[in-house]
Biopython code that builds the backbone (N, CA, C, O; Angstrom):
import numpy as np
from Bio.PDB.StructureBuilder import StructureBuilder

atoms = [
    (1, "MET", "N", (0.936, -1.200, -0.069)),
    (1, "MET", "CA", (-0.024, 0.030, -0.077)),
    (1, "MET", "C", (0.911, 1.232, 0.042)),
    (1, "MET", "O", (1.723, 1.334, 0.962)),
    (2, "GLU", "N", (0.765, 2.128, -0.918)),
    (2, "GLU", "CA", (1.434, 3.336, -1.038)),
    (2, "GLU", "C", (0.564, 4.491, -1.237)),
    (2, "GLU", "O", (-0.506, 4.362, -1.833)),
    (3, "LYS", "N", (0.981, 5.677, -0.748)),
    (3, "LYS", "CA", (0.313, 6.941, -0.843)),
    (3, "LYS", "C", (1.181, 7.852, -1.806)),
    (3, "LYS", "O", (2.399, 7.964, -1.670)),
    (4, "GLY", "N", (0.520, 8.432, -2.697)),
    (4, "GLY", "CA", (1.317, 9.477, -3.480)),
    (4, "GLY", "C", (0.661, 9.455, -4.850)),
    (4, "GLY", "O", (-0.479, 9.056, -5.086)),
    (5, "THR", "N", (1.577, 9.959, -5.755)),
    (5, "THR", "CA", (1.030, 10.197, -7.210)),
    (5, "THR", "C", (1.965, 9.533, -8.322)),
    (5, "THR", "O", (3.191, 9.567, -8.217)),
    (6, "LEU", "N", (1.400, 9.011, -9.242)),
    (6, "LEU", "CA", (2.270, 8.504, -10.349)),
    (6, "LEU", "C", (2.013, 9.183, -11.470)),
    (6, "LEU", "O", (0.863, 9.195, -11.909)),
    (7, "SER", "N", (2.999, 9.830, -12.087)),
    (7, "SER", "CA", (2.877, 10.522, -13.399)),
    (7, "SER", "C", (3.777, 9.916, -14.476)),
    (7, "SER", "O", (4.949, 9.612, -14.254)),
    (8, "THR", "N", (3.151, 9.753, -15.687)),
    (8, "THR", "CA", (3.926, 9.174, -16.766)),
    (8, "THR", "C", (4.849, 10.270, -17.383)),
    (8, "THR", "O", (4.443, 11.363, -17.776)),
    (9, "ILE", "N", (6.198, 9.820, -17.418)),
    (9, "ILE", "CA", (7.267, 10.558, -17.975)),
    (9, "ILE", "C", (7.241, 10.389, -19.503)),
    (9, "ILE", "O", (7.077, 11.340, -20.268)),
    (10, "ARG", "N", (7.420, 9.067, -19.914)),
    (10, "ARG", "CA", (7.458, 8.810, -21.343)),
    (10, "ARG", "C", (6.985, 7.381, -21.536)),
    (10, "ARG", "O", (6.909, 6.616, -20.575)),
    (11, "GLN", "N", (6.645, 6.986, -22.862)),
    (11, "GLN", "CA", (6.323, 5.857, -23.256)),
    (11, "GLN", "C", (7.429, 5.144, -23.928)),
    (11, "GLN", "O", (8.141, 5.745, -24.733)),
    (12, "THR", "N", (7.619, 3.869, -23.638)),
    (12, "THR", "CA", (8.809, 3.157, -24.241)),
    (12, "THR", "C", (8.105, 1.869, -24.839)),
    (12, "THR", "O", (6.900, 1.645, -24.728)),
    (13, "ALA", "N", (8.960, 1.105, -25.446)),
    (13, "ALA", "CA", (8.398, -0.200, -26.149)),
    (13, "ALA", "C", (7.919, -1.130, -24.995)),
    (13, "ALA", "O", (7.068, -1.985, -25.243)),
    (14, "HIS", "N", (8.380, -1.008, -23.874)),
    (14, "HIS", "CA", (8.142, -1.898, -22.718)),
    (14, "HIS", "C", (6.910, -1.385, -21.969)),
    (14, "HIS", "O", (6.283, -2.136, -21.221)),
    (15, "GLY", "N", (6.563, -0.120, -22.164)),
    (15, "GLY", "CA", (5.395, 0.391, -21.515)),
    (15, "GLY", "C", (5.785, 1.767, -20.887)),
    (15, "GLY", "O", (6.910, 2.232, -21.074)),
    (16, "PRO", "N", (4.859, 2.399, -20.154)),
    (16, "PRO", "CA", (5.227, 3.820, -19.569)),
    (16, "PRO", "C", (6.274, 3.737, -18.529)),
    (16, "PRO", "O", (6.314, 2.756, -17.788)),
    (17, "CYS", "N", (7.237, 4.835, -18.414)),
    (17, "CYS", "CA", (8.042, 5.085, -17.419)),
    (17, "CYS", "C", (7.402, 6.262, -16.642)),
    (17, "CYS", "O", (6.900, 7.252, -17.173)),
    (18, "CYS", "N", (7.491, 6.015, -15.283)),
    (18, "CYS", "CA", (6.810, 7.081, -14.385)),
    (18, "CYS", "C", (7.638, 7.656, -13.483)),
    (18, "CYS", "O", (8.799, 7.279, -13.327)),
    (19, "ASN", "N", (7.051, 8.687, -12.773)),
    (19, "ASN", "CA", (7.662, 9.330, -11.694)),
    (19, "ASN", "C", (6.761, 9.211, -10.562)),
    (19, "ASN", "O", (5.603, 9.602, -10.702)),
    (20, "PHE", "N", (7.147, 8.720, -9.458)),
    (20, "PHE", "CA", (6.333, 8.499, -8.237)),
    (20, "PHE", "C", (6.724, 9.464, -7.273)),
    (20, "PHE", "O", (7.890, 9.523, -6.881)),
    (21, "GLN", "N", (5.676, 10.358, -6.790)),
    (21, "GLN", "CA", (6.059, 11.402, -5.773)),
    (21, "GLN", "C", (5.251, 11.026, -4.531)),
    (21, "GLN", "O", (4.139, 10.511, -4.641)),
    (22, "ARG", "N", (5.790, 11.275, -3.400)),
    (22, "ARG", "CA", (5.134, 11.095, -2.016)),
    (22, "ARG", "C", (5.772, 11.832, -0.975)),
    (22, "ARG", "O", (6.931, 12.229, -1.098)),
    (23, "TRP", "N", (5.058, 12.046, 0.078)),
    (23, "TRP", "CA", (5.593, 12.892, 1.269)),
    (23, "TRP", "C", (6.100, 11.882, 2.222)),
    (23, "TRP", "O", (5.416, 10.934, 2.610)),
    (24, "ASP", "N", (7.421, 12.129, 2.619)),
    (24, "ASP", "CA", (7.883, 11.071, 3.696)),
    (24, "ASP", "C", (8.804, 12.042, 4.655)),
    (24, "ASP", "O", (9.774, 12.695, 4.271)),
    (25, "GLN", "N", (8.286, 11.985, 5.966)),
    (25, "GLN", "CA", (8.913, 12.784, 7.060)),
    (25, "GLN", "C", (8.963, 14.236, 6.599)),
    (25, "GLN", "O", (10.024, 14.859, 6.631)),
    (26, "GLY", "N", (7.885, 14.749, 6.193)),
    (26, "GLY", "CA", (7.822, 16.241, 5.840)),
    (26, "GLY", "C", (8.614, 16.663, 4.568)),
    (26, "GLY", "O", (8.901, 17.830, 4.301)),
    (27, "ARG", "N", (8.953, 15.511, 3.769)),
    (27, "ARG", "CA", (9.761, 15.979, 2.555)),
    (27, "ARG", "C", (8.978, 15.341, 1.452)),
    (27, "ARG", "O", (8.286, 14.339, 1.631)),
    (28, "ASN", "N", (9.109, 15.949, 0.319)),
    (28, "ASN", "CA", (8.513, 15.526, -0.989)),
    (28, "ASN", "C", (9.617, 14.685, -1.562)),
    (28, "ASN", "O", (10.723, 15.179, -1.778)),
    (29, "LEU", "N", (9.345, 13.429, -1.814)),
    (29, "LEU", "CA", (10.421, 12.432, -2.387)),
    (29, "LEU", "C", (9.759, 12.150, -3.808)),
    (29, "LEU", "O", (8.548, 12.038, -4.002)),
    (30, "SER", "N", (10.720, 12.059, -4.727)),
    (30, "SER", "CA", (10.417, 11.743, -6.119)),
    (30, "SER", "C", (11.237, 10.442, -6.440)),
    (30, "SER", "O", (12.429, 10.306, -6.165)),
    (31, "GLU", "N", (10.451, 9.509, -7.054)),
    (31, "GLU", "CA", (11.203, 8.311, -7.457)),
    (31, "GLU", "C", (10.915, 7.884, -8.868)),
    (31, "GLU", "O", (9.760, 7.876, -9.292)),
    (32, "TYR", "N", (11.977, 7.517, -9.626)),
    (32, "TYR", "CA", (11.833, 6.980, -10.992)),
    (32, "TYR", "C", (11.162, 5.582, -10.943)),
    (32, "TYR", "O", (11.630, 4.794, -10.122)),
    (33, "ILE", "N", (10.251, 5.222, -11.622)),
    (33, "ILE", "CA", (9.650, 3.895, -11.561)),
    (33, "ILE", "C", (9.801, 3.323, -13.191)),
    (33, "ILE", "O", (9.305, 3.882, -14.169)),
    (34, "ALA", "N", (10.502, 2.244, -13.206)),
    (34, "ALA", "CA", (10.698, 1.585, -14.525)),
    (34, "ALA", "C", (9.411, 1.035, -14.970)),
    (34, "ALA", "O", (8.455, 0.876, -14.211)),
    (35, "ALA", "N", (9.411, 0.717, -16.366)),
    (35, "ALA", "CA", (8.150, 0.310, -16.939)),
    (35, "ALA", "C", (7.826, -1.018, -16.441)),
    (35, "ALA", "O", (6.633, -1.320, -16.449)),
    (36, "ASP", "N", (8.688, -1.886, -15.999)),
    (36, "ASP", "CA", (8.175, -3.207, -15.435)),
    (36, "ASP", "C", (7.750, -3.079, -14.101)),
    (36, "ASP", "O", (7.356, -4.135, -13.604)),
    (37, "GLN", "N", (7.715, -1.973, -13.303)),
    (37, "GLN", "CA", (7.231, -1.976, -11.961)),
    (37, "GLN", "C", (6.023, -0.990, -11.790)),
    (37, "GLN", "O", (5.471, -0.796, -10.707)),
    (38, "VAL", "N", (5.651, -0.358, -13.022)),
    (38, "VAL", "CA", (4.601, 0.655, -12.964)),
    (38, "VAL", "C", (3.174, -0.060, -12.531)),
    (38, "VAL", "O", (2.343, 0.475, -11.797)),
    (39, "ALA", "N", (3.054, -1.323, -13.105)),
    (39, "ALA", "CA", (1.790, -2.004, -12.600)),
    (39, "ALA", "C", (1.781, -2.318, -11.201)),
    (39, "ALA", "O", (0.725, -2.178, -10.584)),
    (40, "GLU", "N", (2.779, -2.710, -10.637)),
    (40, "GLU", "CA", (2.808, -2.979, -9.162)),
    (40, "GLU", "C", (2.524, -1.703, -8.341)),
    (40, "GLU", "O", (1.743, -1.708, -7.389)),
    (41, "VAL", "N", (3.193, -0.615, -8.754)),
    (41, "VAL", "CA", (2.988, 0.648, -7.903)),
    (41, "VAL", "C", (1.547, 1.128, -8.140)),
    (41, "VAL", "O", (0.942, 1.666, -7.212)),
    (42, "ARG", "N", (1.019, 0.971, -9.242)),
    (42, "ARG", "CA", (-0.426, 1.303, -9.415)),
    (42, "ARG", "C", (-1.281, 0.411, -8.596)),
    (42, "ARG", "O", (-2.296, 0.896, -8.095)),
    (43, "GLU", "N", (-1.014, -0.734, -8.418)),
    (43, "GLU", "CA", (-1.948, -1.602, -7.596)),
    (43, "GLU", "C", (-1.756, -1.166, -6.027)),
    (43, "GLU", "O", (-2.677, -1.214, -5.212)),
    (44, "HIS", "N", (-0.512, -0.764, -5.744)),
    (44, "HIS", "CA", (-0.316, -0.330, -4.257)),
    (44, "HIS", "C", (-1.037, 1.041, -4.075)),
    (44, "HIS", "O", (-1.515, 1.304, -2.972)),
    (45, "LEU", "N", (-1.137, 1.921, -5.099)),
    (45, "LEU", "CA", (-1.931, 3.217, -4.954)),
    (45, "LEU", "C", (-3.270, 2.920, -4.899)),
    (45, "LEU", "O", (-3.916, 3.525, -4.043)),
    (46, "GLN", "N", (-3.904, 2.055, -5.677)),
    (46, "GLN", "CA", (-5.251, 1.632, -5.631)),
    (46, "GLN", "C", (-5.600, 1.053, -4.276)),
    (46, "GLN", "O", (-6.666, 1.348, -3.736)),
    (47, "ALA", "N", (-4.687, 0.198, -3.693)),
    (47, "ALA", "CA", (-4.945, -0.517, -2.313)),
    (47, "ALA", "C", (-5.130, 0.760, -1.280)),
    (47, "ALA", "O", (-5.955, 0.712, -0.368)),
    (48, "HIS", "N", (-4.390, 1.759, -1.482)),
    (48, "HIS", "CA", (-4.481, 2.860, -0.455)),
    (48, "HIS", "C", (-5.752, 3.535, -0.684)),
    (48, "HIS", "O", (-6.444, 3.819, 0.293)),
    (49, "ALA", "N", (-6.133, 3.821, -1.848)),
    (49, "ALA", "CA", (-7.321, 4.416, -2.193)),
    (49, "ALA", "C", (-8.609, 3.703, -1.649)),
    (49, "ALA", "O", (-9.533, 4.348, -1.152)),
    (50, "GLN", "N", (-8.619, 2.415, -1.763)),
    (50, "GLN", "CA", (-9.570, 1.652, -1.260)),
    (50, "GLN", "C", (-9.537, 1.726, 0.317)),
    (50, "GLN", "O", (-10.568, 1.865, 0.975)),
    (51, "PHE", "N", (-8.366, 1.630, 0.838)),
    (51, "PHE", "CA", (-8.376, 1.652, 2.311)),
    (51, "PHE", "C", (-8.884, 3.048, 2.895)),
    (51, "PHE", "O", (-9.480, 3.085, 3.972)),
    (52, "GLU", "N", (-8.638, 4.148, 2.175)),
    (52, "GLU", "CA", (-9.153, 5.446, 2.505)),
    (52, "GLU", "C", (-10.667, 5.521, 2.437)),
    (52, "GLU", "O", (-11.283, 6.199, 3.259)),
    (53, "ALA", "N", (-11.316, 4.805, 1.424)),
    (53, "ALA", "CA", (-12.562, 4.770, 1.263)),
    (53, "ALA", "C", (-13.304, 4.018, 2.384)),
    (53, "ALA", "O", (-14.333, 4.403, 2.939)),
    (54, "LEU", "N", (-12.665, 2.959, 2.613)),
    (54, "LEU", "CA", (-13.100, 2.071, 3.727)),
    (54, "LEU", "C", (-13.182, 2.744, 5.056)),
    (54, "LEU", "O", (-14.173, 2.604, 5.773)),
    (55, "VAL", "N", (-12.091, 3.518, 5.416)),
    (55, "VAL", "CA", (-11.945, 4.225, 6.619)),
    (55, "VAL", "C", (-13.031, 5.360, 6.645)),
    (55, "VAL", "O", (-13.673, 5.573, 7.673)),
    (56, "ALA", "N", (-13.218, 6.057, 5.535)),
    (56, "ALA", "CA", (-14.364, 7.073, 5.427)),
    (56, "ALA", "C", (-15.729, 6.426, 5.763)),
    (56, "ALA", "O", (-16.485, 6.975, 6.564)),
    (57, "GLN", "N", (-16.029, 5.331, 5.192)),
    (57, "GLN", "CA", (-17.313, 4.591, 5.382)),
    (57, "GLN", "C", (-17.296, 4.166, 6.925)),
    (57, "GLN", "O", (-18.338, 4.294, 7.567)),
    (58, "TYR", "N", (-16.344, 3.751, 7.431)),
    (58, "TYR", "CA", (-16.406, 3.345, 8.806)),
    (58, "TYR", "C", (-16.639, 4.586, 9.737)),
    (58, "TYR", "O", (-17.416, 4.552, 10.692)),
    (59, "VAL", "N", (-15.967, 5.584, 9.411)),
    (59, "VAL", "CA", (-16.288, 6.863, 10.216)),
    (59, "VAL", "C", (-17.679, 7.273, 10.181)),
    (59, "VAL", "O", (-18.255, 7.703, 11.181)),
    (60, "GLN", "N", (-18.231, 7.146, 9.036)),
    (60, "GLN", "CA", (-19.722, 7.600, 8.839)),
    (60, "GLN", "C", (-20.568, 6.612, 9.673)),
    (60, "GLN", "O", (-21.528, 7.001, 10.338)),
    (61, "LEU", "N", (-20.193, 5.365, 9.616)),
    (61, "LEU", "CA", (-21.125, 4.372, 10.317)),
    (61, "LEU", "C", (-21.006, 4.539, 11.901)),
    (61, "LEU", "O", (-22.000, 4.454, 12.622)),
    (62, "VAL", "N", (-19.834, 4.762, 12.349)),
    (62, "VAL", "CA", (-19.540, 5.013, 13.818)),
    (62, "VAL", "C", (-20.151, 6.324, 14.153)),
    (62, "VAL", "O", (-20.756, 6.382, 15.223)),
    (63, "SER", "N", (-20.088, 7.411, 13.391)),
    (63, "SER", "CA", (-20.673, 8.682, 13.759)),
    (63, "SER", "C", (-22.142, 8.617, 13.805)),
    (63, "SER", "O", (-22.766, 9.260, 14.649)),
    (64, "ALA", "N", (-22.714, 7.878, 12.944)),
    (64, "ALA", "CA", (-24.194, 7.747, 12.939)),
    (64, "ALA", "C", (-24.630, 6.900, 14.173)),
    (64, "ALA", "O", (-25.670, 7.185, 14.766)),
    (65, "ARG", "N", (-23.835, 5.852, 14.565)),
    (65, "ARG", "CA", (-24.252, 5.134, 15.724)),
    (65, "ARG", "C", (-24.027, 5.863, 17.012)),
    (65, "ARG", "O", (-24.762, 5.618, 17.969)),
    (66, "SER", "N", (-23.062, 6.740, 17.101)),
    (66, "SER", "CA", (-22.734, 7.598, 18.257)),
    (66, "SER", "C", (-23.907, 8.607, 18.383)),
    (66, "SER", "O", (-24.447, 8.864, 19.459)),
    (67, "ARG", "N", (-24.236, 9.127, 17.255)),
    (67, "ARG", "CA", (-25.291, 10.158, 17.236)),
    (67, "ARG", "C", (-26.669, 9.542, 17.664)),
    (67, "ARG", "O", (-27.456, 10.148, 18.391)),
    (68, "GLU", "N", (-26.903, 8.255, 17.143)),
    (68, "GLU", "CA", (-28.150, 7.727, 17.655)),
    (68, "GLU", "C", (-28.218, 7.375, 19.119)),
    (68, "GLU", "O", (-29.268, 7.492, 19.750)),
    (69, "GLN", "N", (-26.944, 6.884, 19.731)),
    (69, "GLN", "CA", (-27.015, 6.607, 21.020)),
    (69, "GLN", "C", (-27.085, 7.937, 21.884)),
    (69, "GLN", "O", (-27.674, 7.910, 22.965)),
    (70, "ARG", "N", (-26.603, 8.874, 21.508)),
    (70, "ARG", "CA", (-26.631, 10.221, 22.160)),
    (70, "ARG", "C", (-28.023, 10.768, 22.192)),
    (70, "ARG", "O", (-28.551, 11.248, 23.195)),
    (71, "LEU", "N", (-28.549, 10.660, 21.062)),
    (71, "LEU", "CA", (-30.045, 11.177, 20.977)),
    (71, "LEU", "C", (-31.030, 10.264, 21.645)),
    (71, "LEU", "O", (-32.056, 10.720, 22.149)),
    (72, "ALA", "N", (-30.747, 8.997, 21.659)),
    (72, "ALA", "CA", (-31.704, 8.102, 22.419)),
    (72, "ALA", "C", (-31.886, 8.250, 23.960)),
    (72, "ALA", "O", (-32.833, 7.840, 24.632)),
    (73, "GLY", "N", (-30.678, 8.984, 24.415)),
    (73, "GLY", "CA", (-30.717, 9.186, 25.838)),
    (73, "GLY", "C", (-31.301, 10.575, 26.290)),
    (73, "GLY", "O", (-31.452, 10.856, 27.479)),
    (74, "VAL", "N", (-31.636, 11.468, 25.205)),
    (74, "VAL", "CA", (-32.098, 12.678, 25.495)),
    (74, "VAL", "C", (-33.718, 12.702, 25.131)),
    (74, "VAL", "O", (-34.187, 12.445, 24.023)),
    (75, "GLN", "N", (-34.430, 13.053, 26.264)),
    (75, "GLN", "CA", (-35.912, 13.003, 26.123)),
    (75, "GLN", "C", (-36.285, 14.490, 25.510)),
    (75, "GLN", "O", (-35.635, 15.518, 25.700)),
    (76, "LYS", "N", (-37.328, 14.374, 24.834)),
    (76, "LYS", "CA", (-37.929, 15.666, 24.296)),
    (76, "LYS", "C", (-38.347, 16.470, 25.404)),
    (76, "LYS", "O", (-39.047, 16.041, 26.322)),
    (77, "LYS", "N", (-37.876, 17.744, 25.305)),
    (77, "LYS", "CA", (-38.250, 18.712, 26.314)),
    (77, "LYS", "C", (-39.638, 19.097, 26.190)),
    (77, "LYS", "O", (-40.002, 19.391, 25.051)),
    (78, "ARG", "N", (-40.521, 19.160, 27.154)),
    (78, "ARG", "CA", (-41.842, 19.579, 27.073)),
    (78, "ARG", "C", (-41.951, 20.971, 27.418)),
    (78, "ARG", "O", (-41.252, 21.393, 28.340)),
    (79, "ARG", "N", (-42.779, 21.789, 26.768)),
    (79, "ARG", "CA", (-42.953, 23.059, 27.118)),
    (79, "ARG", "C", (-43.743, 23.286, 28.244)),
    (79, "ARG", "O", (-44.941, 23.005, 28.232)),
    (80, "ARG", "N", (-43.130, 23.816, 29.317)),
    (80, "ARG", "CA", (-43.956, 24.162, 30.593)),
    (80, "ARG", "C", (-44.638, 25.395, 30.489)),
    (80, "ARG", "O", (-44.135, 26.373, 29.936)),
    (81, "GLN", "N", (-45.818, 25.388, 31.023)),
    (81, "GLN", "CA", (-46.474, 26.581, 31.157)),
    (81, "GLN", "C", (-45.978, 27.530, 32.290)),
    (81, "GLN", "O", (-45.623, 27.059, 33.370)),
    (82, "ASN", "N", (-45.957, 28.689, 32.073)),
    (82, "ASN", "CA", (-45.410, 29.590, 33.142)),
    (82, "ASN", "C", (-46.433, 29.659, 34.226)),
    (82, "ASN", "O", (-47.529, 30.164, 33.984)),
    (83, "SER", "N", (-46.126, 29.154, 35.483)),
    (83, "SER", "CA", (-47.006, 29.002, 36.545)),
    (83, "SER", "C", (-47.247, 30.317, 37.257)),
    (83, "SER", "O", (-48.189, 30.442, 38.040)),
    (84, "PHE", "N", (-46.309, 31.401, 36.959)),
    (84, "PHE", "CA", (-46.554, 32.673, 37.614)),
    (84, "PHE", "C", (-47.475, 33.500, 36.847)),
    (84, "PHE", "O", (-47.771, 34.592, 37.331)),
    (85, "LEU", "N", (-47.957, 33.165, 35.766)),
    (85, "LEU", "CA", (-48.897, 34.055, 34.956)),
    (85, "LEU", "C", (-50.322, 33.640, 35.393)),
    (85, "LEU", "O", (-50.586, 32.437, 35.397)),
    (86, "PRO", "N", (-51.182, 34.464, 35.729)),
    (86, "PRO", "CA", (-52.593, 33.917, 36.005)),
    (86, "PRO", "C", (-53.405, 33.453, 34.734)),
    (86, "PRO", "O", (-53.352, 34.019, 33.642)),
    (87, "ARG", "N", (-54.030, 32.538, 34.981)),
    (87, "ARG", "CA", (-54.956, 31.872, 33.927)),
    (87, "ARG", "C", (-56.285, 32.689, 33.809)),
    (87, "ARG", "O", (-56.855, 33.228, 34.758)),
    (88, "LYS", "N", (-56.672, 32.701, 32.575)),
    (88, "LYS", "CA", (-57.938, 33.250, 32.325)),
    (88, "LYS", "C", (-59.011, 32.267, 32.651)),
    (88, "LYS", "O", (-58.918, 31.085, 32.319)),
    (89, "PRO", "N", (-59.998, 32.739, 33.280)),
    (89, "PRO", "CA", (-61.202, 31.779, 33.632)),
    (89, "PRO", "C", (-61.803, 31.443, 32.361)),
    (89, "PRO", "O", (-61.831, 32.225, 31.411)),
    (90, "LYS", "N", (-62.315, 30.200, 32.349)),
    (90, "LYS", "CA", (-63.135, 29.786, 31.193)),
    (90, "LYS", "C", (-64.531, 30.447, 31.374)),
    (90, "LYS", "O", (-65.066, 30.629, 32.468)),
    (91, "SER", "N", (-65.027, 30.766, 30.230)),
    (91, "SER", "CA", (-66.271, 31.373, 30.124)),
    (91, "SER", "C", (-67.380, 30.350, 29.976)),
    (91, "SER", "O", (-67.204, 29.464, 29.140)),
    (92, "ASN", "N", (-68.478, 30.363, 30.666)),
    (92, "ASN", "CA", (-69.449, 29.463, 30.562)),
    (92, "ASN", "C", (-70.598, 29.708, 29.503)),
    (92, "ASN", "O", (-71.683, 29.131, 29.581)),
    (93, "LYS", "N", (-70.309, 30.511, 28.617)),
    (93, "LYS", "CA", (-71.269, 30.929, 27.666)),
    (93, "LYS", "C", (-71.438, 29.926, 26.609)),
    (93, "LYS", "O", (-72.236, 30.122, 25.693)),
]
sb = StructureBuilder()
sb.init_structure("model")
sb.init_model(0)
sb.init_chain("A")
sb.init_seg("    ")
for serial, (resi, resn, name, xyz) in enumerate(atoms, 1):
    if name == "N":
        sb.init_residue(resn, " ", resi, " ")
    sb.init_atom(name, np.array(xyz, "f"), 0.0, 1.0, " ", f" {name:<3s}", serial, name[0])
structure = sb.get_structure()
């Protein structure tokens, strides 16, 4: 699993030669990828993208469950009538 970007530099008879860029310890690293290794690096990049998507999905599910649990414990507040205001008597008409 790799995180970064893969850019095609040129096409050769064996396939594309690429430049692989990634951040490592606060530095932008650039690495040449030969044509025979491009497919493997692409698979690693796709694995990381799938991992990120699964983590995002997990966060949504856990957040929704936490929200439901929090709201289940909260009862609806009822509007209380102000007891200090005098009530109007009902008319018998």
